[in-house]
C-alpha positions in Angstrom: 0.3 -0.1 -0.3 3.0 2.5 1.0 4.5 1.5 -2.2 1.0 2.4 -4.5 0.9 5.8 -2.5 4.4 6.7 -3.3 3.9 6.0 -7.2 0.7 7.8 -7.2 2.4 11.2 -5.6 5.4 10.7 -8.0 2.9 10.1 -10.8 0.6 13.1 -10.1 4.1 15.4 -9.7 5.2 14.6 -12.9 2.0 15.7 -14.5 1.9 19.1 -12.6 5.7 19.6 -13.8 4.4 18.7 -17.5 1.3 20.8 -17.2 0.5 24.4 -18.4 -0.3 27.1 -15.9 -2.8 29.6 -16.4 -3.1 32.7 -14.2 -6.7 34.3 -14.6 -7.5 31.8 -17.2 -8.8 28.1 -17.4 -7.5 27.2 -20.8 -3.8 28.0 -20.7 -1.6 27.7 -24.4 1.9 27.8 -23.2 3.6 26.5 -19.8 2.7 29.9 -18.4 -0.1 31.9 -19.4 -0.7 35.1 -17.8 -4.1 36.9 -18.5 -2.9 40.3 -17.2 -0.1 41.9 -16.3 3.1 40.4 -14.6 5.6 42.2 -12.3 9.4 41.3 -11.7 10.6 43.1 -8.9 14.4 42.6 -9.9 13.6 44.1 -13.2 12.5 47.8 -11.8 13.3 50.1 -14.7 13.4 53.8 -13.9 15.6 54.5 -16.8 13.6 52.7 -19.4 16.2 50.3 -20.3 15.5 47.2 -22.8 14.4 44.0 -20.9 17.1 41.3 -22.4 17.9 37.6 -21.9 21.1 36.4 -21.3 22.6 33.0 -22.6 21.1 31.3 -19.8 18.1 32.8 -20.6 17.9 35.1 -17.0 16.0 38.4 -18.0 18.4 41.4 -17.4 18.5 45.0 -18.6 20.7 46.5 -21.1 20.8 49.8 -22.5 19.5 50.7 -26.1 23.0 51.6 -27.4 24.5 48.3 -26.3 22.0 46.7 -29.3 23.2 48.8 -31.9 26.9 49.5 -30.4 29.7 50.4 -33.6 30.0 47.0 -35.0 33.1 47.0 -37.6 32.5 44.9 -41.0 35.5 44.6 -43.2 35.2 43.5 -46.6 38.4 42.3 -47.4 40.3 40.2 -50.2 43.6 40.3 -52.2 41.2 40.0 -55.4 40.3 42.7 -58.0 36.9 40.6 -58.1 33.5 41.6 -56.7 32.7 40.7 -53.0 29.9 41.3 -51.0 29.6 41.7 -47.0 26.5 42.0 -45.4 26.4 45.3 -43.2 23.3 45.2 -41.7 20.0 42.9 -42.0 16.5 43.5 -40.2 13.4 44.5 -39.7 13.3 48.4 -40.8 9.5 49.7 -41.3 6.2 48.2 -40.9 4.8 48.0 -44.4 1.0 49.0 -42.9 2.1 52.2 -41.7 3.1 54.5 -44.6 5.0 56.7 -42.3 7.1 53.9 -40.6 11.1 54.2 -41.5 14.5 53.7 -40.8 18.0 55.1 -40.6 20.9 53.0 -40.7 24.0 55.1 -39.8 27.6 54.0 -40.7 30.9 55.3 -40.8 33.2 53.9 -43.6 36.4 54.2 -45.4 38.6 51.9 -48.1 42.2 51.2 -48.8 41.6 53.2 -52.6 43.7 56.4 -52.8 41.1 59.2 -52.9 39.0 57.3 -50.1 40.9 57.0 -46.9 39.3 59.3 -45.0 36.4 58.1 -43.4 32.8 59.3 -44.5 29.6 59.5 -42.6 26.7 57.9 -44.2 23.0 58.0 -43.4 21.0 55.4 -45.3 17.0 56.9 -44.8 14.6 54.4 -46.0 11.2 55.6 -46.4 8.2 56.4 -48.6 8.3 59.2 -51.4 5.1 61.2 -52.2 3.3 61.8 -55.3 4.3 65.9 -55.6 1.2 66.6 -57.8 -1.5 65.2 -54.6 0.9 65.2 -51.6 0.2 61.3 -51.2 2.4 58.5 -50.2 3.4 56.3 -53.5 3.3 53.1 -51.4 7.1 52.1 -52.3 9.9 52.5 -49.6 13.1 53.6 -51.2 17.1 54.4 -49.8 17.9 57.7 -49.6 21.9 58.1 -49.0 23.1 61.6 -47.1 26.7 61.5 -46.7 29.1 64.1 -44.6 31.6 64.5 -47.8 31.5 64.3 -51.6 27.8 64.3 -53.0 24.3 64.7 -51.9 22.0 62.9 -54.6 23.7 64.8 -58.0 25.1 68.2 -56.2 28.6 68.4 -54.4 28.0 69.6 -50.8 29.9 72.2 -49.1 32.3 70.4 -46.7 34.1 67.9 -49.3 37.4 68.7 -48.6 39.8 68.0 -52.5 41.5 65.7 -53.2 40.5 63.3 -50.4 37.4 62.6 -50.7 35.2 60.0 -53.0 33.1 60.6 -55.9 29.9 59.7 -55.0 27.5 58.5 -57.9 24.3 56.8 -57.6 24.2 54.4 -60.9 20.9 52.5 -59.6 17.9 52.8 -57.1 18.7 52.0 -53.5 22.6 52.2 -54.6 25.7 54.4 -53.8 29.1 54.1 -55.2 32.2 55.4 -54.0 35.2 55.5 -56.4 38.8 56.2 -55.6 42.3 55.2 -57.3 43.0 51.7 -56.4 45.6 49.3 -56.1 44.3 46.9 -58.8 45.8 49.5 -61.4 43.3 51.8 -62.3 40.0 52.6 -60.4 38.4 50.9 -57.2 35.1 51.6 -56.1 32.6 50.2 -53.7 28.7 50.0 -53.6 26.5 50.4 -50.5 23.8 48.4 -51.8 20.1 48.4 -49.8 17.8 45.4 -50.6 14.1 46.1 -49.7 11.8 43.7 -48.6 8.5 46.1 -49.6 6.2 42.7 -47.8 8.2 42.2 -44.7 9.6 45.4 -44.1 13.4 44.0 -43.9 16.0 45.7 -45.6 20.0 44.1 -45.9 22.5 46.5 -46.7 25.6 45.1 -48.0 29.2 46.6 -49.1 29.9 45.2 -52.5 33.4 46.1 -53.5 35.7 45.6 -56.4 39.1 46.2 -57.2 40.4 47.1 -54.0 41.7 45.5 -51.0 39.3 46.2 -48.4 36.3 48.4 -47.4 36.0 48.9 -43.8 32.4 50.0 -42.5 31.3 50.8 -38.4 27.5 50.2 -38.5 26.7 52.8 -35.9 23.1 52.4 -35.4 19.9 51.7 -36.6 16.7 53.9 -35.9 13.1 52.9 -36.6 9.9 54.6 -36.2 8.4 54.5 -33.2 5.1 52.6 -35.1 7.9 49.6 -34.7 
């Protein structure tokens, strides 16, 4: 009888351990299902930091700048052929919100003569408007703003010749930085932004040709509040 009772206690305990627990709900859908708010006292957050989980799954608080602190991406090889390296890939905008947008901030330079001073570049992904009626066009595009070289097709005031990159826009969502390289002539690199209009995600890449290296620092990613 004692053995039978012990077995039933163990069986009941195992069933409880594998059960789903509901708080304010009789039909939990996960291991713990809370119908209402939750409070974790050791996560008191007067500075409005972000709740994160460490490698062991323990919840902790981190500052926003820790997520997108400067990160170095080195696109390098000893070949003159094209080589791609991903700078940033992730969520940018909410397709259901016309005003949703994001800004990717970079600092970058290359091994090319004429492109050895670092350039600050902002990639702003957002919608354009119809100048005739002021309505959104429904398609997100990337715009590039640099602190040296060109803004669009016009030179800006603070370029310092001869050591600044000549910047052109050979196609939509692409900026092209030119210089004199080590592979017998012109070297160049593109910063290419690929936009998924359906999901709102983007991919920013360094595409280098005829140079040894393109060094990019990802400074930060700022998204609209709607996300």
